[in-house]
C-alpha positions in Angstrom: 62.1 176.5 69.1 60.7 180.2 68.0 57.7 181.5 70.7 54.6 180.8 69.9 51.0 183.2 69.7 50.5 180.8 73.3 54.0 181.3 75.0 53.6 185.0 74.9 50.0 184.5 76.5 51.0 182.7 79.2 53.8 185.0 79.6 51.4 187.9 79.6 49.0 186.3 82.7 52.0 185.2 84.5 52.9 189.1 83.9 49.5 190.1 84.6 48.8 188.4 88.0 52.6 190.7 89.5 51.0 193.7 87.9 46.9 193.2 88.5 47.6 194.0 92.7 50.1 196.8 91.9 47.8 198.8 89.4 44.7 198.4 91.6 45.7 200.3 94.7 49.4 201.3 93.6 51.2 199.1 96.0 51.6 195.2 96.5 48.9 193.3 97.5 50.5 192.1 100.8 51.7 194.9 102.5 52.9 195.5 106.3 50.9 197.8 109.1 53.5 200.2 108.7 53.3 200.8 105.0 49.2 201.1 105.6 49.9 203.6 108.0 52.4 205.2 105.9 50.0 205.4 103.5 47.4 206.8 105.3 49.2 209.5 106.6 50.7 210.3 103.4 46.8 210.7 102.3 45.9 212.9 104.8 48.6 215.6 104.5 48.1 216.0 100.8 44.6 215.9 101.5 45.5 218.8 104.1 47.8 220.2 101.9 45.2 220.4 99.2 42.7 221.7 101.2 45.3 224.8 101.8 46.1 225.3 98.4 42.2 225.3 97.4 41.4 227.8 100.5 44.2 229.8 99.5 43.0 229.9 95.6 39.7 231.4 96.7 41.1 233.9 99.0 42.9 235.1 96.0 39.8 234.8 93.9 37.9 236.7 96.0 40.4 239.7 96.9 40.6 240.3 93.1 37.1 240.2 93.1 36.7 242.7 95.3 39.3 244.7 94.0 37.7 244.9 90.6 34.6 246.0 92.6 36.5 248.9 94.0 37.9 249.5 90.5 34.4 249.7 88.9 32.8 251.9 91.6 35.8 254.2 91.4 35.7 254.3 87.6 31.9 254.9 87.5 32.9 258.2 90.1 35.5 259.6 87.7 33.1 258.6 84.6 30.3 260.9 86.7 33.2 263.8 87.2 34.5 263.9 83.3 30.6 264.1 82.4 30.1 267.4 85.3 33.4 269.0 83.9 32.7 268.6 80.0 28.9 270.3 80.6 30.8 272.9 83.1 33.4 273.4 80.1 30.8 273.6 77.7 29.0 276.1 79.7 32.3 277.8 80.3 32.4 278.1 76.7 29.2 279.6 75.9 30.0 282.1 78.9 33.1 283.4 77.2 31.5 283.6 73.5 28.7 285.7 74.8 30.9 287.8 76.8 33.5 288.2 73.9 30.3 289.7 72.1 30.0 292.8 74.4 33.5 292.8 76.2 34.6 296.5 75.8 38.2 295.6 76.1 38.3 293.4 73.2 36.4 296.0 70.9 38.7 299.0 71.8 41.1 299.5 68.8 43.5 301.0 71.3 43.7 296.8 72.7 45.0 295.9 69.6 48.1 298.7 68.9 51.6 296.8 70.2 53.5 298.5 72.8 56.7 298.5 73.6 57.7 296.5 76.1 60.5 296.7 78.5 63.6 294.0 77.9 62.9 291.7 80.5 66.8 290.6 80.5 68.0 294.1 80.6 65.7 295.0 83.6 68.3 292.4 85.5 71.6 293.6 84.3 73.8 296.3 86.7 73.4 299.6 86.1 
């Protein structure tokens, strides 16, 4: 005879009697004291490992934050130095421009006449 919905339902109920205790705590309904002890030890070991992992993760995050703070401070110092050097460059460029207007070396026409220069290679050769 083909299975009816009542037969299927009764099989489901019989199966659920077996499965429900496993689903509630993940183990059979009848556990020995050794199984309970093993389960407690495993949970405690897992709890300790999880605490250790969270602590390590927190320490890593703290270290990264400290490194970030140091780099931010260094960045601020370097930006100030760039500002100071930029101001110094501006000041020196202005001073050079003013000096070029009155420099006797730059104003003398003889300074623009090319002079013969000795050959650097010839000076090194033996005579």
